[in-house]
Z-matrix of the N, CA and C atoms (Angstrom, degrees):
N
C 1 1.444
C 2 1.536 1 110.54
N 3 1.332 2 115.63 1 -38.90
C 4 1.457 3 119.22 2 -178.39
C 5 1.530 4 110.91 3 -66.14
N 6 1.351 5 116.42 4 -34.74
C 7 1.464 6 119.28 5 178.25
C 8 1.526 7 111.05 6 -64.52
N 9 1.310 8 115.39 7 -39.03
C 10 1.458 9 119.50 8 179.09
C 11 1.525 10 110.81 9 -65.65
N 12 1.323 11 117.09 10 -41.90
C 13 1.463 12 120.34 11 178.92
C 14 1.528 13 111.12 12 -65.48
N 15 1.333 14 116.59 13 -38.60
C 16 1.460 15 119.55 14 176.53
C 17 1.527 16 110.99 15 -65.58
N 18 1.323 17 115.84 16 -37.98
C 19 1.463 18 118.58 17 177.83
C 20 1.532 19 110.89 18 -66.12
N 21 1.338 20 116.99 19 -39.68
C 22 1.466 21 119.71 20 177.20
C 23 1.528 22 111.03 21 -63.70
N 24 1.317 23 116.43 22 -39.03
C 25 1.459 24 119.99 23 176.51
C 26 1.527 25 110.93 24 -63.25
N 27 1.318 26 116.32 25 -42.11
C 28 1.464 27 120.30 26 176.45
C 29 1.529 28 110.67 27 -64.49
N 30 1.330 29 116.65 28 -37.03
C 31 1.465 30 120.61 29 178.26
C 32 1.523 31 111.60 30 -62.95
N 33 1.322 32 116.30 31 -36.31
C 34 1.467 33 119.82 32 179.43
C 35 1.526 34 110.65 33 -69.44
N 36 1.347 35 116.38 34 -43.39
C 37 1.461 36 119.22 35 -174.89
C 38 1.527 37 113.50 36 -84.88
N 39 1.325 38 117.35 37 -32.44
C 40 1.459 39 120.14 38 -178.63
C 41 1.534 40 109.60 39 -148.07
N 42 1.318 41 117.24 40 87.23
C 43 1.468 42 120.11 41 -176.45
C 44 1.531 43 113.52 42 -61.47
N 45 1.317 44 117.35 43 -37.72
C 46 1.461 45 119.44 44 -179.11
C 47 1.529 46 111.22 45 -65.54
N 48 1.318 47 116.61 46 -43.32
C 49 1.457 48 120.38 47 178.77
C 50 1.529 49 111.39 48 -66.22
N 51 1.326 50 116.99 49 -36.95
C 52 1.460 51 120.97 50 178.44
C 53 1.527 52 111.04 51 -65.66
N 54 1.308 53 117.53 52 -42.13
C 55 1.464 54 120.11 53 178.95
C 56 1.526 55 111.30 54 -69.15
N 57 1.326 56 116.23 55 -36.16
C 58 1.461 57 119.95 56 175.89
C 59 1.525 58 110.89 57 -63.40
N 60 1.323 59 116.48 58 -42.10
C 61 1.460 60 120.63 59 177.32
C 62 1.533 61 110.83 60 -64.30
N 63 1.310 62 116.34 61 -38.05
C 64 1.466 63 120.94 62 179.64
C 65 1.526 64 111.60 63 -64.65
N 66 1.320 65 116.93 64 -35.34
C 67 1.463 66 121.36 65 179.93
C 68 1.529 67 111.06 66 -80.04
N 69 1.320 68 117.19 67 -39.80
C 70 1.468 69 120.49 68 -174.60
C 71 1.531 70 113.65 69 -79.49
N 72 1.334 71 119.01 70 -23.62
C 73 1.468 72 121.09 71 -176.86
C 74 1.536 73 112.92 72 -57.04
N 75 1.339 74 119.63 73 -48.62
C 76 1.473 75 118.67 74 178.31
C 77 1.530 76 112.92 75 -63.99
N 78 1.327 77 116.77 76 -34.23
C 79 1.464 78 119.26 77 179.56
C 80 1.531 79 111.03 78 -67.75
N 81 1.315 80 116.36 79 -42.50
C 82 1.470 81 120.16 80 178.00
C 83 1.521 82 109.55 81 -64.57
N 84 1.335 83 117.50 82 -39.81
C 85 1.460 84 121.31 83 178.95
C 86 1.539 85 110.36 84 -61.53
N 87 1.318 86 117.07 85 -41.69
C 88 1.467 87 120.59 86 178.91
C 89 1.527 88 111.86 87 -67.00
N 90 1.321 89 117.21 88 -37.02
C 91 1.465 90 120.26 89 178.96
C 92 1.529 91 110.56 90 -68.22
N 93 1.332 92 117.69 91 -36.95
C 94 1.463 93 120.94 92 -176.96
C 95 1.531 94 113.61 93 -83.53
N 96 1.322 95 117.81 94 -12.24
C 97 1.463 96 121.48 95 -178.02
C 98 1.532 97 113.74 96 -57.87
N 99 1.330 98 120.57 97 -44.64
C 100 1.475 99 118.78 98 178.39
C 101 1.530 100 113.06 99 -61.59
N 102 1.334 101 117.35 100 -33.23
C 103 1.455 102 119.69 101 178.82
C 104 1.529 103 111.28 102 -69.35
N 105 1.326 104 116.67 103 -35.23
C 106 1.468 105 119.68 104 175.50
C 107 1.521 106 110.70 105 -65.63
N 108 1.335 107 116.83 106 -43.37
C 109 1.459 108 120.40 107 178.19
C 110 1.524 109 111.24 108 -63.64
N 111 1.326 110 116.26 109 -39.17
C 112 1.456 111 120.49 110 176.81
C 113 1.527 112 110.71 111 -63.37
N 114 1.323 113 117.24 112 -40.13
C 115 1.463 114 121.16 113 178.02
C 116 1.521 115 112.06 114 -62.91
N 117 1.325 116 117.30 115 -41.94
C 118 1.468 117 120.95 116 177.57
C 119 1.522 118 110.34 117 -63.74
N 120 1.322 119 116.87 118 -41.80
C 121 1.458 120 121.45 119 -179.51
C 122 1.521 121 111.32 120 -65.66
N 123 1.319 122 117.21 121 -45.06
C 124 1.467 123 120.42 122 179.74
C 125 1.523 124 110.20 123 -63.84
N 126 1.321 125 117.64 124 -40.76
C 127 1.463 126 121.01 125 177.83
C 128 1.527 127 111.23 126 -61.33
N 129 1.328 128 116.74 127 -42.42
C 130 1.464 129 120.55 128 179.67
C 131 1.527 130 111.34 129 -65.98
N 132 1.324 131 117.05 130 -41.73
C 133 1.470 132 120.25 131 179.53
C 134 1.523 133 110.68 132 -65.19
N 135 1.320 134 117.10 133 -42.83
C 136 1.459 135 119.94 134 179.33
C 137 1.532 136 111.62 135 -66.36
N 138 1.326 137 117.74 136 -37.05
C 139 1.466 138 120.53 137 176.45
C 140 1.527 139 110.59 138 -65.59
N 141 1.327 140 117.45 139 -39.36
C 142 1.464 141 120.61 140 177.89
C 143 1.530 142 110.81 141 -65.89
N 144 1.327 143 117.13 142 -41.40
C 145 1.466 144 120.18 143 177.23
C 146 1.522 145 111.48 144 -64.34
N 147 1.318 146 116.78 145 -40.99
C 148 1.455 147 119.44 146 178.10
C 149 1.525 148 110.59 147 -63.25
N 150 1.311 149 116.60 148 -43.01
C 151 1.459 150 119.55 149 177.83
C 152 1.514 151 112.23 150 -62.85
N 153 1.325 152 116.64 151 -38.93
C 154 1.459 153 120.92 152 179.46
C 155 1.525 154 111.46 153 -68.33
N 156 1.328 155 117.01 154 -41.33
C 157 1.460 156 120.34 155 -179.72
C 158 1.522 157 112.51 156 -72.57
N 159 1.307 158 118.02 157 -29.50
C 160 1.462 159 121.44 158 -179.36
C 161 1.528 160 113.12 159 -88.57
N 162 1.322 161 117.67 160 -5.69
C 163 1.460 162 120.88 161 -176.84
C 164 1.518 163 113.13 162 -59.70
N 165 1.339 164 120.67 163 -46.36
C 166 1.472 165 118.45 164 179.60
C 167 1.536 166 112.90 165 -61.05
N 168 1.310 167 117.27 166 -39.87
C 169 1.463 168 119.89 167 179.49
C 170 1.527 169 110.59 168 -66.47
N 171 1.328 170 116.97 169 -39.05
C 172 1.471 171 119.51 170 179.28
C 173 1.522 172 110.96 171 -68.02
N 174 1.328 173 116.94 172 -35.12
C 175 1.465 174 119.50 173 178.54
C 176 1.526 175 110.88 174 -68.94
N 177 1.333 176 117.56 175 -40.62
C 178 1.465 177 121.04 176 179.30
C 179 1.521 178 111.29 177 -70.12
N 180 1.313 179 117.25 178 -32.05
C 181 1.454 180 121.19 179 -178.73
C 182 1.534 181 110.81 180 -77.40
N 183 1.304 182 117.33 181 -20.16
C 184 1.452 183 120.34 182 179.85
C 185 1.510 184 113.43 183 102.27
N 186 1.284 185 118.01 184 24.81
C 187 1.467 186 120.62 185 176.97
C 188 1.502 187 112.51 186 98.81
N 189 1.305 188 114.49 187 -175.78
C 190 1.455 189 121.35 188 -177.89
C 191 1.532 190 109.88 189 -80.84
N 192 1.344 191 118.37 190 140.54
C 193 1.462 192 120.10 191 -179.72
C 194 1.528 193 113.27 192 -74.91
N 195 1.310 194 118.02 193 -3.44
C 196 1.469 195 120.40 194 -179.98
C 197 1.482 196 113.34 195 -71.92
């Protein structure tokens, strides 16, 4: 909701800039989408590696304390 109100404020003060932002936002989102997917993938791989490396210690300790 706050983003919409900020956009309306921008529309009042600078209509051309507001319309440009309205057109460019989806394009920027599409360009950044592969980087977000890459970030999720790297996070998952690092979590799997951490789990694999910590497995012997967890087995010797007797499992997770949770």
